[in-house]
N, C-alpha and C positions, 0 to 999 in steps of 0.2 A: 503493500499500499504505499503511495507517495503521500506524504504529510506536507501540507502547507505550513509555513512558519507559525501562523497563529494557532493552528490545530496542534503542531509539535509543542508549542510553548504550553498550552493548556494541559496537554497530556503529560508533558514532562514534568511540570509543575506538580501534577498529581503524584507521579511516580518518585520524583527526586527533590520536589521543592516545597513541600508541605511542612510547616514548622512543627507539627505535632508528630511526625513521623517518629517511630521507635526502632525502626529496622531500615536497612538499605534495600533498594530494588536492583535486581539483575535483569536485564531486558525487560520482560513485560510481567515479571512475577516477583514477589517478595521472596527472601530468604526465610521461609517458615521454619520456626523451631529454634532459631537462634536469637537470644535476647540482645538487644542493643540499648543498654541503660546510659551510655555515655551521650553528652551533649554533641549534637551533630556539628561537623565543621561546614560552615556555609561559604560558597563561593559564587560571586556575582558574574553572570554570563550577559554581556552587552552585544547583541547582534541585531541587525535590522529584520523586521517582521513585515515591513512594506517597503515600497520604492525600488529603484533600479538595481539594487544589489541583493534583493531578496533571494533569488535563486542560489546565489553563492552562500549566503548566510544559512540557508536550510542544510546545505552539505557540510558547512563549518560546524553546525550544531550537532549533525549526525556523528561526525567525527569526535566531537567533544564528548558526547554521551557514550559512545564506543570506549573511549579510552577510561571513563570512569568505571563502565561495567568490567573491562579487562582488569581493573584493580580492584574488583570485587564490591564496587561502591563504596568504598572506604579509604581512609588514610590514618595512619597512627592507631589502628584498631577501632576508629570512630566512624560512624556513617557520614557520608558526604552529600550535602545538598546543594544542587546547582539552581540558581534563581535567575530566570532569564526576563530581562526588561529590554525594551526597544532603543534603537538609536536612529530616530527618524530625521534627525537634525543635530548639529553640533551642540546647541543650546539644550535640547532635550536629553541628548547623550549625557552631557554634564549633570543634568538634574537627576537623571536615573542612577548615574554613577554614585552621587551624593546620597540618594536614597537607599541604595544597596548597603552603603557603608554605615549610615547613621541609624536606620530603621532595621534593616535585616542582619547587621552585624557581620558582614562578610569579612573574611580574612585576606580575600584577594579578588582581583577582577580579571576577566579574560574575555577577549572579543576585538572589536574594532574592525569591522568590514571596510570602512571608508576612511582615507587619511584625515579628512577634516574633522571626522568624529573622534577618531583614535587621538589626534592632538588635543581635542576639547576634553577628553576623559583623562588624558595623561596629565593635564594640569591639575585636575581634581585628585589624582593619585598622588601627585607630589605634594600638594596642600594638605591632603588628610593622611599621608604617609602609609599608603596601602599598595602593595604590589600589584602591578598591572601587566598582563602578558598580551601583547597584541598579536594575533593570528593571522591577520591579512594585509593590513595597510602598509603601503610601500613608500610613501613619501619621504625623502632624505632627512627632512628636519626631526623626525621622530627620534632617530638615534644620532642626530647631528646637533644643529643649533638649538633645538628645543629639548634635548635629551635631559633625563633626570634619574637619580638612582633608584627610583621605583618603577620605572617603565622598562619593559623587555620586549624585544620585537623579533618575530620569526622571519618574517618575509625579508629578503634581501633588499636594500634601498633601491631606488630608481637608477642611480649611476651604476651600480654593481650589475644589475640586469641589463642595461644599455650597453655596457662594455662587453658583455657577454654575447650580445645579438650583433653588435656592429660588424665584426668580421664576416658574418653571414650574409649580410645585406649590401655591403659596399659593391659587390660584383654586379648588382642591378644597375649602378651608376650613381652619380653624386649630385643629382638634382631631385631634392626631395620636397614633399608637401607635408606639413604638419597639420593634424587635425586633432586637437586635444581638448578636454573637458575643463570647464572653467572652475577648477577647485584645486586644491593642493597637488593631488596626483597627477592631472593633467598638466598644470603648470610646470612641475617638476620634469615632466617628460619632456615638454617643449624646449625647456632651458637646456637640459642635459643632451638631447639629441642634436640641438643647434650647435652646441659647443663641440660635440663630436664631429659633426659634418664640416663645420668651419676649420677645425684642426687638420682634416683630411683633403682640404682645398675645394670643398663641395660648396653648393649653393642652396639655400632654401628659396624655393620658387613661389612658396605661398604658405600661409599659416593662418588657420581658423581657431578660435576659442569658442567651443560650443556649450551651451547650457546642459546641465544634467537633465534627463528625461526628454531630450528632443525626440519628437515624434516623426519628423519629416527631414531627411537628410538631401533631399534632392538638390537643393540650392548649393550646398557644400559640394555634392558630387559634380555638379555642372562646372563649378569653379576649378575642380580638380582636373576635370576633363579638359577644359580650355588651358589650363597651364602645362599639360602634357609632361608631368614630372616622371623620373625614372622610378619613383617609388613613394607610396604614401606611408608615413608613419602615424599610426592611430595612438591615441591616449584617451579613449572613452571607455568607462567601466561597464561590465556585465551586460545588463539588457540594452544599454545604449549600444554596445558593441554589435550585440545580436540584431538590433533594428538597422543599424548602418549596413552591416554586411549583406543583410537580406535586400536591401534597397540597392546596395551596390551590384549586386546579381541581376536584380530586376531591369536595372538601367543598362545591362549589357556590359559592365566594367570587369567583372570576373574574368581573369586571364590576360586582360590588356595592360592594366598596371599593376605591379606587385604590391601586396599589403604586408605591413608587419607592425607588431606591438609587443610590449613586454607585459609580463604579469597578469596574462589572461587566465580565466578560470574555464575549465572543461565545459562547464554548463553554459558559458557564453556561445561556445561553438556548437554544442549539442542542440541548442535553441535555434541557431541558424538552420540547420538541417544539412545533409550530405550534398544536396545540389549546390547550395550556395557557399558553403564553408571554404575558406580560402585563407592562406597566410603563412608567415614564419613568425613564431612567437617565443617567448621565454615562459618556463613554468617550473615549479619547484618538484613536481612529481607527476607521474603518469602510471596508471595502474598496469599498463602493457609493457612497462620497461623491463626487459629481461634482468637488468642488473639491480632490481629491487631486492633488498635483504629480507631475510625470512620473516622478521617481524612486521614488516610492510605487507608483505604477502598474506600473512594471518589476518592483518587488519582488513585488507581488501576482500578476503574470502568471508569474514564475519559481517562486512557491510553488505556483501552481495547476498548473503543468507537472511540479514535482518530486514533490508530495504528492498529486495529483488532487483537491483541495478548496481552496476559497478561503482566502485568508489571514485569520486572525483578528486582532483587535486586539492579542492578545499576540504574534502573529508580527511585527507592525510593532514593537511595543515591544522584543522580543528583537533584532530586526535594527537599530533606530536606536540602541540602546544599545550594541551591538557595533560598530556603524558609528562611534560617537563615540569608543570606546576605541581602536579601530585608527587612526582619524584622529588621535587625540591623540599616539599613539606616532609616527606619521609626523611630526606637528608638532614634537615634542620631539626628533626625530631621535636618540632614545636609548631604552633599556630600564630606565634608572636610575628607580626608583619616584618619586623626586621630580621628576624631568623629566617623567615621565607625569602627575603632579598638575598640574604647570603647563600641560602640553598640554591636559589636560581643561578648565582654567580659560579657555583661550584659544580652544578649537575652537568654530567657528560654522558653521551652515550655514542658507541662506535657505529659508523655506517660505512662499511668497507674500511678504507684507510683513513677516514676522516673522523676525528673525535668532535662530534657536533655539540656545541654548547654556547651559551651566550657570553660574549667578550666582555671582560669586566670594565673596560674604560668607556664603552657605549652601550652595553647591553644588547648588542646586535647578535643574533644567532649566526655562526659560522657554518655554512653549507654549500654545496655545489648547486649550480643553476643548469637546468635542462634548456637546450635549443630544440624546438619541436616545429615539425612542418606538417601541414595537411597533407593527407595522402592525395595523389593525383585522381585516383577513383576511390570513393569510400562505399564500401558495400555492407557495412555493419553500423548499426544505429548508435553504437558507442565508441567504435574504434576508428578515431579519425586520424591519428597522428603517427608519423615516424620520429623517432628521437634521432637528431642529427649530432649532437654532442652533449656531454655532461662536463661542465666547466667550473674551475680550471681543472686541467687533466692532472696536475700534481697537487696533492693535498697541502704541500709545503708553500704553494703560491696563495692561499687562501687569504692570509693576512694582508698581502700586497694587493689582491684584488679588492678586498673590502676597505683598504685605505687606512692609512695611519691617523692617529688621534688629531694631528693638525689638518689632515686633509679632509675628515669628516666634520670637524669643528664642534665636537662634543666636549663640554666642560662640566663634569658631573658636580651637582650641588646638593646639599642635605635638604 
């Protein structure tokens, strides 16, 4: 059964978020016969239930709950409750973060589907001194200029993913058109790719900043057609990307001008459909990647069994971020927020030859980035991609790829 975010929220609050629960829930049923007298550990989940990012949020939530179920619904021998509130705007995201901390007494926050919302919640985490793990947002400011010791981020920043993608798109030519969303993520993409192209001796032949939830891209597509670029760089999220690519295909542009974007979600392309999907992208994870470690494959199998469809990249991101938070609580042997911060700074897990963990000076997760490309002919409703590369090739290059403290501009404050 496919759960809409609102339905998932209601159902999950019933299973895992009711304050009077005396036992944890695994999957759809309680652990009958085992007493849980200890006070539950409450964690606040802030993810969109409406808006352009809602499809990604559903998979982020799926992965988050799978990680909790994998941990037996507990941490430190106590039941864990996830309380899910919405992030429809930066202002409401801030209000809900404060509500989770003050009213629900959560020991940590997790979520942040959009960069603007994540930055807003991050400021609350800093002020209230509560750890916050961002599982999706990619704007550089999160672990750069606006970093703080209570905020941790899974997704590599825009410049990291842009540098990974750049070598695979330069061969198309160096006359690019940029179409990016009018918020932090899109603005960062525009700035970053302009810098990369200029350094390579290329030219930006056009640039548009588009509002979120744009329903009609025909005027932008007409401008792109007239500019005749070698490549279009996208910077629009989730449902907006799906809408654009559908209209791009309808207006006969698929296959005529290449399209590329970073940090896309599988759901964005699945929503486009096999006939219209096109492009070269970056992603953190793909369920069909033969190099996935055993833990990832087990998560993917559990997701398929539970939800009847493959795990998306956002499923993995929700799962891995929650796994890190639960692991940090166990490592800290405490629910004190300061202890959890220390646990997050020291938590590590091996993924092949990479020790994945949050870097201490900026709290950015170090990990490889996938470069993926849509298959020339898509014959499966889920299997859209070929993995072109997993970068950097050498684990020893990760620190350089993610940048030094001076390069990212993070100065931690208490």
